[in-house]
VEXGU-829061 format. One line per 4 residues: their letters; for each residue x, y, z of C-alpha. Coordinates in pm, 1 decimal, padded with zeros to 6 digits. Example, Ala and Ser with C-alpha at 12.3 -4.5 7.8 and 13.67 -1.06 7.14 Angstrom:
! VEXGU-829061
as> 01230.0,-00450.0,00780.0; 01367.0,-00106.0,00714.0;
This chain:
! VEXGU-829061
mern> 00000.0,00000.0,00000.0; 00280.6,00237.9,00076.4; 00417.4,00185.8,-00272.3; 00076.3,00253.7,-00435.0;
rrsw> 00032.7,00592.2,-00256.6; 00365.5,00714.4,-00391.2; 00272.2,00624.2,-00751.2; -00049.2,00837.5,-00739.0;
swpw> 00088.3,01149.7,-00562.6; 00080.8,01491.8,-00747.1; 00409.3,01611.4,-00909.9; 00427.0,01922.9,-00694.7;
plfs> 00735.7,02093.8,-00856.1; 00581.3,02075.2,-01201.8; 00240.6,02183.5,-01071.8; 00399.1,02490.6,-00909.2;
vfli> 00535.3,02608.2,-01241.9; 00192.9,02589.7,-01410.5; 00034.1,02767.6,-01115.2; 00282.0,03058.8,-01082.4;
apll> 00374.9,03125.0,-01446.9; 00052.1,03312.5,-01538.6; 00099.8,03539.0,-01239.5; 00454.0,03626.8,-01344.9;
fsvl> 00348.7,03717.9,-01700.3; 00068.2,03935.9,-01568.5; 00303.0,04168.6,-01379.0; 00592.5,04197.8,-01629.4;
ptts> 00605.1,04532.2,-01824.3; 00505.1,04516.7,-02184.9; 00564.2,04755.4,-02478.0; 00315.9,04752.1,-02757.0;
vear> 00415.4,04769.0,-03121.8; 00226.7,05096.5,-03155.1; 00421.2,05250.6,-02864.3; 00751.8,05149.9,-03018.6;
khhh> 00646.3,05294.7,-03351.5; 00544.5,05620.8,-03184.3; 00875.7,05648.5,-03003.4; 01084.8,05610.1,-03318.1;
sykk> 00861.4,05844.9,-03514.3; 00898.1,06120.2,-03250.2; 01275.5,06109.5,-03261.2; 01289.0,06113.9,-03635.8;
thnr> 01031.7,06386.2,-03693.4; 01115.7,06638.6,-03420.4; 01483.8,06570.2,-03365.0; 01455.7,06718.9,-03015.2;
phsn> 01632.9,06607.3,-02699.9; 01430.2,06383.2,-02465.3; 01459.7,06352.4,-02092.3; 01672.6,06085.4,-01925.6;
khsn> 01690.6,06093.6,-01550.5; 02008.3,05885.5,-01546.6; 02202.8,06134.4,-01761.6; 02382.4,06431.8,-01611.2;
hrkg> 02548.5,06683.2,-01842.9; 02869.4,06823.9,-01698.2; 03075.9,07116.3,-01816.8; 03351.3,07009.7,-02046.8;
sdsg> 03232.2,06648.7,-02064.2; 03129.9,06452.9,-02371.2; 02757.0,06396.0,-02362.3; 02786.0,06101.6,-02600.7;
gfnp> 02521.0,06242.5,-02834.9; 02262.7,06303.4,-02562.6; 02111.7,06651.4,-02540.1; 01973.4,06761.3,-02205.0;
pads> 01599.8,06825.4,-02201.1; 01410.6,07141.4,-02267.8; 01296.2,07335.7,-01964.7; 01014.3,07127.1,-01820.1;
ttds> 00889.3,07420.3,-01610.6; 00781.9,07613.1,-01920.3; 00746.9,07433.3,-02254.2; 00931.5,07208.9,-02492.6;
ttyn> 01088.5,07501.2,-02679.7; 01268.3,07657.5,-02381.7; 01622.1,07546.2,-02306.8; 01745.3,07641.1,-01960.3;
vvsf> 02123.8,07654.8,-01921.5; 02086.1,07489.8,-01580.3; 01948.5,07181.2,-01756.7; 02272.1,07176.8,-01953.3;
garg> 02491.1,07163.4,-01644.0; 02532.6,07531.1,-01555.1; 02581.9,07589.9,-01183.4; 02528.1,07964.7,-01165.2;
dgvt> 02752.0,08005.4,-00861.2; 02962.1,08287.4,-01011.0; 03277.2,08073.0,-00982.9; 03231.3,07774.5,-01215.2;
ddsq> 03279.0,07841.3,-01586.0; 02931.1,07786.9,-01733.4; 03012.9,07890.8,-02089.8; 02985.5,07540.5,-02238.2;
slvg> 02639.0,07503.3,-02089.9; 02533.2,07818.4,-02273.8; 02684.3,07686.3,-02596.5; 02503.1,07355.4,-02552.5;
awka> 02168.3,07522.2,-02489.0; 02224.2,07748.8,-02790.0; 02298.7,07460.1,-03025.4; 01988.7,07271.0,-02914.4;
acql> 01758.1,07574.2,-02940.6; 01906.7,07679.1,-03273.3; 01760.5,07368.5,-03434.9; 01401.9,07442.6,-03332.8;
pgat> 01184.3,07727.5,-03469.4; 01063.0,07966.3,-03200.4; 01296.1,07832.4,-02931.4; 01427.6,08018.6,-02625.6;
vkip> 01759.2,07991.6,-02443.0; 01692.4,08079.1,-02080.6; 01931.3,08240.6,-01832.0; 01720.2,08204.0,-01514.5;
sgfr> 01697.0,08463.9,-01238.8; 01863.8,08413.3,-00902.3; 02191.2,08284.8,-01052.6; 02527.8,08436.0,-01148.1;
flms> 02678.7,08257.1,-01447.0; 03050.9,08300.5,-01510.5; 03116.9,08289.5,-01883.3; 03440.5,08263.5,-02075.8;
pvnl> 03435.6,08424.2,-02423.1; 03193.8,08234.8,-02649.5; 03078.9,08241.3,-03011.8; 02706.1,08186.5,-03057.5;
qgpc> 02661.1,08123.2,-03424.8; 02373.0,08107.3,-03666.3; 02185.4,08089.5,-03886.2; 01925.4,07912.4,-03675.3;
ngql> 01600.5,07743.4,-03771.0; 01360.2,08034.7,-03736.3; 01306.1,08293.0,-03461.2; 01532.8,08248.7,-03158.7;
tlqi> 01524.0,08428.9,-02820.8; 01787.5,08462.4,-02550.6; 01600.2,08532.6,-02227.7; 01841.7,08685.3,-01975.0;
dgtl> 01684.0,08712.0,-01630.3; 01991.7,08619.2,-01425.9; 02342.7,08767.4,-01437.4; 02615.9,08684.5,-01687.2;
laps> 02968.6,08752.9,-01560.1; 03281.8,08799.2,-01770.2; 03620.4,08688.3,-01630.8; 03719.3,08953.7,-01379.6;
rvgd> 04097.2,08926.5,-01424.3; 04271.3,09034.6,-01743.0; 04502.6,08734.7,-01724.3; 04206.3,08493.4,-01738.3;
wpks> 04112.7,08600.8,-02090.4; 04250.7,08382.8,-02373.3; 04475.1,08579.4,-02608.9; 04264.9,08458.6,-02901.9;
slfq> 03940.9,08600.1,-02755.8; 04020.7,08960.9,-02678.7; 03797.2,09126.0,-02939.3; 03465.7,09036.7,-02778.0;
wlnf> 03312.8,08843.4,-02491.6; 02970.2,08728.0,-02615.6; 02991.5,08715.6,-02993.1; 02676.5,08659.8,-03201.2;
kwvq> 02757.1,08573.0,-03560.7; 02528.9,08527.1,-03862.1; 02208.8,08529.9,-03658.6; 01871.5,08633.5,-03803.9;
nfti> 01534.1,08708.1,-03645.4; 01693.7,08702.8,-03303.6; 01592.0,08870.3,-02976.7; 01777.7,08931.2,-02651.0;
qgsg> 01543.6,09033.2,-02371.4; 01483.0,09000.6,-01999.3; 01530.2,09159.4,-01658.7; 01887.6,09039.1,-01611.8;
tvdg> 02237.1,09188.2,-01630.4; 02535.3,09137.2,-01857.7; 02837.6,09232.8,-01644.6; 03171.6,09276.2,-01822.4;
qgsq> 03361.9,09321.6,-01492.1; 03599.5,09554.9,-01674.0; 03764.2,09745.1,-01390.1; 04102.6,09573.0,-01432.7;
wwtp> 04109.0,09673.7,-01797.7; 04080.3,10039.7,-01704.9; 04356.8,10050.5,-01442.5; 04716.5,10093.7,-01564.5;
ssly> 04852.2,09920.1,-01253.3; 04642.8,09610.9,-01329.5; 04763.7,09597.9,-01689.6; 05123.4,09638.2,-01569.8;
yvqk> 05074.0,09339.1,-01341.5; 04944.2,09134.5,-01633.5; 05244.9,09232.9,-01842.5; 05481.2,09137.4,-01561.3;
msky> 05318.7,08798.1,-01508.9; 05243.2,08696.6,-01867.7; 05487.3,08917.6,-02062.8; 05219.9,09084.6,-02270.9;
ipdv> 04965.1,09364.1,-02259.8; 04657.2,09306.0,-02475.8; 04648.7,09529.0,-02782.9; 04269.6,09530.7,-02772.0;
kpta> 04001.1,09516.1,-02507.7; 03688.3,09303.7,-02535.5; 03345.3,09430.0,-02633.1; 03074.6,09284.6,-02407.8;
lrfy> 02808.5,09201.3,-02671.8; 02894.6,09199.5,-03039.6; 02677.3,09117.9,-03340.8; 02853.2,09041.8,-03666.8;
sshg> 02678.7,09005.1,-04004.5; 02339.4,08966.5,-03838.2; 01992.0,09084.2,-03941.3; 01658.1,09131.9,-03773.7;
vtvr> 01808.8,09167.7,-03425.4; 01623.8,09311.4,-03123.5; 01787.7,09390.0,-02787.9; 01551.7,09510.6,-02515.2;
diri> 01505.8,09556.0,-02141.0; 01841.2,09413.4,-02023.5; 02128.7,09588.5,-01840.9; 02485.5,09589.7,-01977.7;
vnsp> 02742.9,09714.0,-01728.3; 03118.6,09762.4,-01690.4; 03236.2,09633.4,-02025.5; 03615.8,09631.1,-02071.6;
qchl> 03558.4,09840.5,-02384.0; 03244.7,09889.5,-02595.2; 02922.7,09758.7,-02437.9; 02707.0,09675.3,-02742.5;
kfdy> 02841.1,09661.8,-03096.6; 02690.8,09591.2,-03438.5; 02915.5,09519.7,-03739.5; 02794.8,09463.6,-04097.5;
sggi> 02439.1,09414.2,-03978.2; 02091.2,09545.4,-04052.8; 01737.2,09567.5,-03923.6; 01850.0,09648.0,-03568.2;
kvdn> 01618.0,09752.7,-03284.1; 01740.8,09848.8,-02936.1; 01471.6,09938.3,-02683.7; 01458.5,10014.3,-02312.0;
itis> 01808.9,09899.5,-02222.7; 02044.1,10039.2,-01958.6; 02417.7,10071.8,-02016.7; 02641.2,10177.3,-01730.0;
spen> 03012.3,10216.7,-01663.9; 03214.9,10482.6,-01477.2; 03291.0,10818.2,-01635.0; 03666.1,10746.4,-01615.3;
spnt> 03648.2,10407.3,-01789.1; 03837.5,10463.0,-02117.8; 03686.6,10378.1,-02457.7; 03375.3,10221.2,-02309.0;
dgih> 03132.9,10331.6,-02581.0; 02771.2,10253.2,-02503.6; 02648.6,10143.5,-02848.5; 02882.8,10124.6,-03146.8;
lqst> 02754.2,10097.1,-03504.7; 02986.1,09997.2,-03789.2; 02871.3,09929.9,-04147.5; 02517.4,09879.1,-04020.4;
rdve> 02191.1,09992.1,-04179.2; 01828.6,10040.5,-04074.6; 01873.7,10095.2,-03701.4; 01638.7,10224.4,-03432.4;
ihhs> 01766.9,10286.8,-03078.7; 01520.7,10440.2,-02835.5; 01393.3,10481.5,-02479.5; 01723.3,10381.5,-02321.2;
nigc> 01962.8,10510.8,-02054.7; 02333.9,10514.8,-02134.7; 02622.5,10621.4,-01912.1; 02982.9,10538.5,-01996.6;
gddc> 03338.2,10667.9,-02039.9; 03312.5,10746.7,-02411.8; 03041.6,10807.1,-02674.3; 02696.3,10702.2,-02559.6;
vsiq> 02624.2,10614.4,-02922.7; 02895.0,10603.4,-03188.7; 02799.5,10592.9,-03558.9; 03084.9,10485.4,-03782.1;
sgcs> 03155.3,10443.4,-04152.1; 02911.0,10241.3,-04358.9; 02606.0,10334.4,-04150.7; 02280.7,10464.6,-04297.4;
nvhl> 01915.4,10498.1,-04203.2; 01981.5,10528.2,-03830.5; 01721.1,10674.4,-03592.8; 01808.8,10755.4,-03230.3;
hhin> 01538.2,10895.7,-03005.3; 01434.7,10925.8,-02641.2; 01779.9,10846.2,-02503.1; 01933.0,10973.3,-02179.5;
cspg> 02311.8,11007.9,-02196.5; 02508.4,11066.6,-01873.1; 02800.9,11050.4,-01824.6; 02982.7,11013.0,-02154.9;
hgis> 03105.2,11196.1,-02461.7; 02764.6,11247.0,-02621.2; 02610.9,11125.4,-02948.0; 02878.6,11105.0,-03217.3;
vgsl> 02903.7,11047.7,-03588.6; 03263.8,10933.4,-03621.5; 03548.2,10957.6,-03590.1; 03581.6,10897.2,-03963.3;
gkdk> 03860.7,10884.6,-04221.9; 04149.3,10778.5,-03998.4; 04470.2,10688.1,-04183.7; 04333.4,10827.5,-04511.2;
taac> 04047.0,10579.0,-04525.3; 03713.4,10625.1,-04699.3; 03403.8,10689.9,-04487.5; 03038.2,10699.2,-04593.5;
vsni> 02754.5,10790.4,-04354.4; 02405.1,10905.8,-04454.8; 02048.2,10954.7,-04335.2; 02097.0,10987.0,-03960.3;
vvdn> 01812.5,11120.7,-03741.2; 01878.3,11206.3,-03375.7; 01588.1,11355.8,-03179.4; 01447.8,11380.9,-02827.3;
islr> 01783.6,11327.8,-02656.2; 01885.1,11437.0,-02306.1; 02253.4,11485.3,-02225.3; 02389.2,11573.4,-01881.5;
ntla> 02749.3,11627.1,-01767.0; 02893.5,11504.1,-02095.7; 03198.9,11613.7,-02294.1; 02996.8,11680.9,-02607.6;
gvri> 02633.2,11701.0,-02701.0; 02577.6,11606.5,-03066.1; 02884.6,11599.2,-03286.1; 03045.1,11494.5,-03612.2;
ktwq> 03418.9,11423.7,-03601.4; 03655.9,11335.7,-03884.8; 04029.5,11294.8,-03929.8; 04228.9,11499.6,-04175.0;
ggvg> 04329.2,11305.3,-04484.0; 04016.3,11092.6,-04513.8; 03777.7,11077.0,-04809.3; 03407.4,11012.1,-04852.3;
svkn> 03107.1,11193.3,-04710.4; 02867.5,11252.2,-04424.0; 02531.6,11378.0,-04545.6; 02169.1,11418.2,-04438.5;
vsft> 02214.6,11430.5,-04061.1; 01948.9,11581.4,-03833.9; 01982.0,11672.8,-03463.8; 01645.7,11788.8,-03327.4;
niqv> 01502.1,11856.7,-02980.9; 01823.7,11805.7,-02787.5; 01834.3,11899.8,-02419.0; 02176.7,11959.9,-02265.0;
sdvk> 02274.8,12022.4,-01904.3; 02631.0,12114.9,-01806.9; 02762.9,11988.6,-02140.3; 03105.4,12115.6,-02238.0;
ypii> 03042.2,12149.9,-02613.4; 02672.8,12105.8,-02708.1; 02716.6,12141.3,-03087.8; 03030.1,12021.5,-03266.2;
idqf> 03160.5,11960.5,-03614.7; 03531.6,11882.6,-03588.8; 03719.4,11799.2,-03908.0; 04051.8,11827.2,-03729.0;
ycdk> 03988.2,11540.5,-03489.0; 04304.7,11401.1,-03329.8; 04337.7,11170.5,-03030.2; 04715.2,11216.6,-03011.2;
hrce> 04930.7,11496.9,-02878.4; 04984.8,11623.0,-03231.4; 04853.8,11529.3,-03577.4; 04990.7,11628.8,-03918.4;
nqta> 04789.3,11878.5,-04121.6; 04645.3,11732.5,-04443.9; 04435.0,11877.9,-04724.5; 04198.8,11586.0,-04795.4;
avai> 03887.0,11551.5,-04581.6; 03558.3,11366.9,-04547.1; 03296.9,11599.5,-04698.4; 03010.7,11708.2,-04468.6;
sgvk> 02680.0,11834.8,-04606.7; 02312.4,11854.3,-04520.5; 02340.4,11885.4,-04142.1; 02055.2,12029.1,-03935.4;
ydqi> 02062.6,12154.2,-03574.9; 01717.1,12248.6,-03448.1; 01569.6,12306.4,-03099.2; 01884.8,12257.3,-02896.2;
ygty> 01860.2,12409.9,-02552.0; 02013.4,12401.3,-02204.7; 02348.8,12488.5,-02045.6; 02713.3,12452.6,-02147.4;
taqp> 03044.9,12475.1,-01960.9; 03291.4,12576.7,-02237.2; 03153.0,12669.7,-02583.1; 02794.6,12659.0,-02711.9;
irla> 02889.4,12577.1,-03071.7; 03209.3,12466.9,-03242.4; 03210.6,12425.9,-03621.1; 03568.0,12357.2,-03730.0;
cstt> 03553.0,12251.6,-04094.1; 03835.5,12158.4,-04328.7; 04019.2,12444.7,-04491.2; 04003.7,12280.9,-04834.5;
vpcv> 03672.6,12088.9,-04804.8; 03412.1,12319.0,-04644.4; 03096.5,12202.8,-04465.4; 02790.9,12298.4,-04672.7;
dvdv> 02414.1,12307.7,-04622.0; 02449.5,12333.5,-04245.8; 02127.9,12473.9,-04095.0; 02100.7,12608.8,-03740.6;
adiq> 01764.5,12709.4,-03591.6; 01605.3,12767.8,-03251.8; 01917.1,12737.5,-03035.1; 01888.0,12838.1,-02667.4;
lkps> 02217.2,12777.9,-02485.7; 02333.7,12950.1,-02169.1; 02658.2,12918.0,-01972.4; 02615.5,12709.8,-01658.3;
iagi> 02915.4,12868.1,-01485.3; 02952.9,13238.3,-01415.6; 03230.2,13403.5,-01612.3; 03206.6,13197.7,-01931.9;
pssa> 03171.6,13439.2,-02226.3; 02836.3,13385.3,-02393.4; 02989.9,13474.7,-02730.1; 03263.8,13209.3,-02707.8;
slcw> 03184.9,13030.4,-03034.7; 03430.9,12884.9,-03282.2; 03329.8,12867.3,-03647.4; 03556.4,12797.8,-03946.8;
nsyg> 03476.7,12742.0,-04313.8; 03116.1,12635.1,-04250.9; 02836.4,12732.3,-04490.5; 02459.7,12730.3,-04448.3;
ksqa> 02186.1,12936.2,-04292.7; 02062.9,13023.5,-03944.3; 01719.0,13105.2,-03812.7; 01615.4,13281.7,-03491.5;
pllp> 01581.0,13248.4,-03203.4; 01953.5,13204.3,-03144.4; 02119.6,13227.6,-02805.5; 02396.4,13329.6,-02785.4;
ssid> 02346.5,13568.9,-03073.3; 02702.0,13503.4,-03195.2; 02573.8,13177.7,-03348.9; 02410.0,13388.1,-03620.8;
gclr> 02754.2,13480.3,-03755.0; 02880.4,13120.1,-03750.7; 02768.0,13026.0,-04099.5; 02860.4,13179.0,-04431.5;
rdta> 02618.7,13180.2,-04722.0; 02641.2,12882.8,-04956.7; 02755.2,12946.9,-05311.0; 02744.3,12717.0,-05611.4;
yvkr> 03122.6,12705.0,-05621.3; 03152.9,12606.1,-05254.8; 02898.9,12328.5,-05300.3; 03080.9,12193.9,-05605.6;
vars> 03408.3,12182.6,-05412.6; 03250.0,11997.3,-05122.0; 03058.1,11747.7,-05335.8; 03357.1,11664.3,-05549.7;
hehv> 03485.6,11465.1,-05253.6; 03174.9,11245.2,-05222.5; 03244.8,11022.9,-05524.4; 03375.3,10727.0,-05322.9;
c> 03030.5,10682.4,-05165.2;
């Protein structure tokens, strides 16, 4: 009997497998064919980075083809530099995180690169290059910091700090600050220390933000401070709009132009505050169709066309409108400055509704410009014609008007009307005006009255002489 019971007993190990197997299959994860198809289609169609919680992008590391995700706190077209490994502690170099975010956003129409508030991002010099796939925005709400020590700048990157090249339909905006930390560049003792340690003094100083060969660019709302040299520069560009920005550096910071335009067309700069150690706005050769309005300039050297024609070069500037400008405690108000020996022309320039307060020279044309101790006299000059000064009022500290035109190439069609300028310091002669070889007409009221004698009457011969020098434009 004992033997018979064993022969009829259940095969328990085998039975256990049949009993448990269905339970195991019911809890294992499954991926449907449709889900797999959807996944591959998404990657192929959108070509956008997807999230991976096990990946961690680090500065200077190879991401192995993985792009960090778009900013999940906003939308799939916003790329936060923090998601690309930026620390924002003001010490770690976060420049590669910015480059990574830029490259990812550049591929997607309507994308945004985000510099979040509450962080200070140290950035080495970078090139952010286009063209990109449609409209692109750089949203700066935090602070971008340039290297603070001159010796930390690579010798190959001394022309600019943040360089935007070949971008189109691009906007920089936000409530943040771009800080060039330029104080060491302005101090001779600091530069001497750099020379002693590294055996060289940089021949150039970096511009904070530079746009090269770019079109359809808007810069608005941000602050740009303490650039080593120029704060915002546009070269060989067009369709530029600058609105509601603040530029600030000390009065004694050398060559720190606020906004510098070179070979750039179709520009509007307005409703902005600029204070620096050089020209608040500088308009150079190759510029045309430029409109500046509702700008406060203090401190600085004023609003300048030029200098032009240095080292016998050709200069062409035309169709410049400057109106509704306030200047306080500046070296100059509105001026045109050219070197002797240059060729070309400046024509159709209008300065209207200009308010000056304690400005040394409110109105200037200087065709003998020289930034050295002494410059050689030359007969050639950049021709100046069609210049209008209208509704310029306020106080000056040296001379109300200074029109120093070339002896051989006179200024023609210069119109002066409704000028009300008073000395701000007792003892300054109200008749202290300097006028030389300038032709045009004046219209009352004029204060001081000596301005009325500043301009000679145009003649056909004088105009022919002046315009014979415009052929290069």
